[in-house]
N, C-alpha and C positions, 0 to 999 in steps of 0.2 A: 380059358381066359383068366379065371380066378387064380389058378396056380402061376400063370405068368405075372399077374400083378403081386402076388405074394413074393415071387422071386425077385421083383424089382425093389420091393422094400428091403429084402434080405440083402441084395446087392448093395444098396445104398448104406445100410448099417455095417457091412463088411467093408465098404469103401472108407468109412471113418476109422474102422479098427486098422485097416491096412496102412492108412497114413500115419497113425501112431506107431504101428509096428515098425514100418519103414524108417520113421523117424529114430526111434530107439535103436534099431539095428546099426544105423550109421554113426548117430551122435554118440552113442554109448560104446559101440563095440568096433568102430572103425579107427585106427590109429590117425590116419591122414585127417579125416574129418574133425577128430577131437582136437588134434594139434592145431588146426586152423582156428578152431573156436578158442583155444587157449591163447593164441596170438591176438586175437580180436579183443578178448577180455583184458588182457594187459595193456593193450593200445588204447582202451577207452579211458579217459582222463578220470571220470568219477570212480571206476573200479580201481584204477591204478592208485589214487589217492587213499582209498579205503585200504588197499593191500600195504601201502606205505605205512599207514597208521598202525595196522596189525603188527607189521615187522618191528616198528619201535616199540610197541607195547610188549612184544616178545622179548625184545632186548632188555628193557627196563623190569621185567617181570623176573627175569633170570640172572640179572647183574644188579647188585646194589651200588648204584652209581654214586648215591650220596655218601654212603660209607667210604668208597674209595676216594671221593674228593675230600672227605674229613681227614683222612690219612695223609693225603697229599698236601694239604693246606697247612700254613703256619699255625701255632698254637693260638694266636690271637684272632685268626681268621676262619676258624673252624665252623662258626655259626653261619657263614656264608655257604656253607656246603648244600643246605637245602634249597635257597634260591638259585644258586648255580645249577643244581641238577635239574630244577624245573626249566630254567632257561635252555640248558643243553637238550632238553627233551623237546622243546619246540624247534630248536635247531635242527635236530635229528629228523623231526617230521619233515621240514623243508628239504633237508639234504636227501631224505629217503625218496620224496616225491620226484626231485631233480634226477636221482639215480635211476629210478624205474622209467624215467621218459627216455633213458638212453637205450639205443639198439642193443648194446652188449648186455645190459641187465634184463631187458624184455626177453632176449634169447635164453638167458639163464632161467628165467620163469618158465618159459616154454620146454626147455629141456627138463627141468625138474618135474613139472606136471606129465610131460610125456613119458618120462621114465616110469613114474608111479602107475600111469594109465597102462602102459605096456606090462608091467609086472601083474597088475590086476587082471588083464586079459588072460595072460599065461596061466594064471592061478585058476580063474574062472573056467578055462578051458581044460583044467586038469593036466597042464603041460609041465608043471613045476611048482615048487613051493618057495615063495619068496617072503621072508619074514625079516623084519628089523630088530624086533625086541624078543625077549624071552616069552612074551604074552602071545606071540604068533599073529601079527597084524601086517597088513600092507598099509604103508604110510605114504604120505606127500612130504618129503624133507625140504624144508625152506631154511635150514640152518645156514647154508652158505650165503643167501640172500640177507640174513639177519646180520651176519658177520660183516657183509658188504656195507650195510647200512651203518654199523658202528664204525667202520673204517673211514666213513665220510666225515665224522667229527673227530678232530685230532685229539681232544682231551680224552675220549672214550675209545679211541681206536683200539687200544691194547685190551680193552676190556671185552671185546667181542671174542677174543681168543679163549676167554674163561667161561663161555657158555657150556652148560652142562651138555652131554652128548644127545640127550633126548629132547632138546629145545627145538621149538618150531616144527614140530611133526604132527600132521594132521592125519588122524586114523581114518582110513578108508573102508577098511573091512577087518573084522576080527575072526580068529580061527573058528570059533564056535558058530558063526554065521555062514561058515564056507558051504557046507552041504546044500543048504536051503538056497543059497544065491547061486550056486551052480546049476541046480535044476531050473530055476527060473531063468537064468541065462540060456539054457537050451531051449526053453519054450520060445522065449523072446526072439532068439535068432530064427528059430523055424518058422515063427509067424512073420517076421520080417522079410524072410526069403520067399516064402510061398503063398501068404495069404492073399497077395494082390492078384495072383494067378487064380485062386478060387473065386476071387471076386469077379474077375472077368468071365470064368466059366459060367457062373450063377446069371450074371448079365446076359451072356450069350444064350443060355437056356431059356431065359424069359423071352428073348427075341424069337427063338427058334419055335417056341410053343405058340406063339401069337401068329398062327398061320392066316393070312389075309389081312392081318393088321400089324404087321412087322414094323412098318415105318412109324406107326403111332407108338409102338412098344419102344423103338429106338428113342423116340422123343421122351417118353416117361423115364427110360434109363438115364438119359442125359439130364433130365431136370433132377432126378435123384442123385446123380453124380455131382451136379453143380450145388445142390443143397447140402451134400456131404462136405464139399470143399468149403462153403461158407460157414457151415457149423463149426468146423475146425478153427477157422480163423477167429470166429466169435468166441469159442471156448478158450482158445489161447489168450485172448485179450482179457476175458473175464477172470481167468485164473491168475494171470499176471497182476491184474488190478487187486484181486483178494490177497494175493502173496505179499505185495508191496504195501497195501494199505491196512491189512488186518494181521496178517501172521508176523510181520516185522514191526516190532513195538519201537524201536529206537529210529527216531526221525532222521538222524544224520546219515544213516546208512541207507535209507529207502532209494535215493537216486542210483546209488550204486547196485543195489538189488534189482531195481527196475531195468537198468542197462544190461546186467547180467542175464536177466530173464529173456530180454529181446534177443540178445546175441545167442544165447543157448537154444532158443526154440525157433531161430530164423529158418532153419531146415525144415521144420515142421510147417511154417507158414509158406514156404517156397513150393512144398508138395501139395499144400491145399490149393494155392492158386494155380499151380500146374494142372490139377484135376479139374478146377472150375473152368479154366479156359479151354481145355480139352473138351469138356462137356458143351461148351458153346459151339465148337466146331461140329460136334454131333448134332446140335440143334439146327445148325446152318443146313447140314446134310438133310435133316428131317424136313426142313422147309422146302429145300430144292427138290426133294422128291415128292412133294406134296401136290394137291390138287388146286391150289389158288392160281389165280390168273398170272400173278408176279412169277410163281414157280414154273408154270407151263411156259410163259416167255422166256424165262432164263434158260430152260432146257433146250427150247428151239435154237437159242443162240449159241448154246454149247454143243448142240447135237453133231455138228461137223467135226469138231475136236475130240469129242468123246468117242466118235467112231474110229479113230486112229489110236490104237493102242500105245504107240510109241509117244504119242502126245499126251494122252491121258495119264499113263503110269510115269512118264517122264516128269509131268507136273508134281506127282506125288513124291518122286525122289528129289526133285529140286526144291520142293517146300521143306522136306525133312533135313535135307543138307543145310538149308538156310537157317532152320530152327537150331540145329545142333552148332552151326557156326556162331550164331547169335549167342546161344546158351544162356537165356534169361534166368534160368534156375538150374541147380545141380541135377535135377531130375532129367534134364535134356541132355546130360552127358552120361547117363547110364545106358550101356549099349543094349541091354534087355528090353529096358522100357522104350527106347528109340525103335527097336526092332518090333516090339509088339504094337506101338502105335502106327508104324509104317504098314504093317500087315492089315490092321484094322482099316486104316485109310484106304489102302489098296481094295479091300473088299467093298467099302462103300463107293469108290469109283466104279468098280466092275458093275455093282448094282445099278448105278445111274447109267452107265453104258447099255446094258441091257435094257433098261427101262425106256431110254431114248430110242434105242432100235426098234422096240416094239411100236412105239408111237410113231416112228417114221414110216414103218411098214403097214400101219393101220390105214384103212381106206379113209379117203378125205383128208389125210393128214398134209 
């Protein structure tokens, strides 16, 4: 029994790691999931406004608007170039905010981020070398969006074309980091793909070793899984709070960082809540298979239906179809997780069928 309890603790810890690994696998290495998150980021007003500010700052950092205005103004009005440049900057901010609120500009953002992400994945998988500068880097190129921002303001629209080629490029990975990151990628992908299976096997071993007390061991495993899910939810909130309020020193960008954290880690929270509610179902099974009066009464009421396999297992299939149709979390659309959950639920129903059959056959029942 001591070994079984140790395995329960191990399964609970592995459940936390499985949630993190699965989250990284999809959020970081899956194009579709990444693109959805990118679209959600640019659709968020606070993040969108911060991106607009960054684009305008890039425009003004690489184009001397004041000098251009001084050349264009008559000799007696050149002193107005400074105030005009500042005023145009504020106009550019508002124009950039309006631009990024449009579907076409948001699509351009998603296309730019998706292209950089896809190139990065190919590079990490060692399927090609995608570099944009002589230094050998993968970058996110926002130069087209910067030019579009400049085009929104008539006075500086022609200046956007004068942007240097390397403007508004965010370095994602450098060539001297490639080997290390590729190794980490392989480990993370393997963990995301297989760690949840190891977690299930460890939990199953704990239940198998607890002969005569398997129902109680299922309850312990369920409690551990629920605790793992809640722990991840709490850690997500604590890390987000620390990131926003301690690591981000500029007050004006904290709302955007907070929203970005919530969007980028939503998949992690979904996985944690999926595990938590799955554990609640396991706890409900442990109660139903228990020795309390309410459990005995419930089993007697269900005995007739459990005795018919077509009804018992038909209910399992119907329940899982309903869950998939509802799709409360992305995890309920992953076929291998749905298949594993269906198999485990069917095993639980079969155990209840055998238990009620024994009870019905017992003398005095």
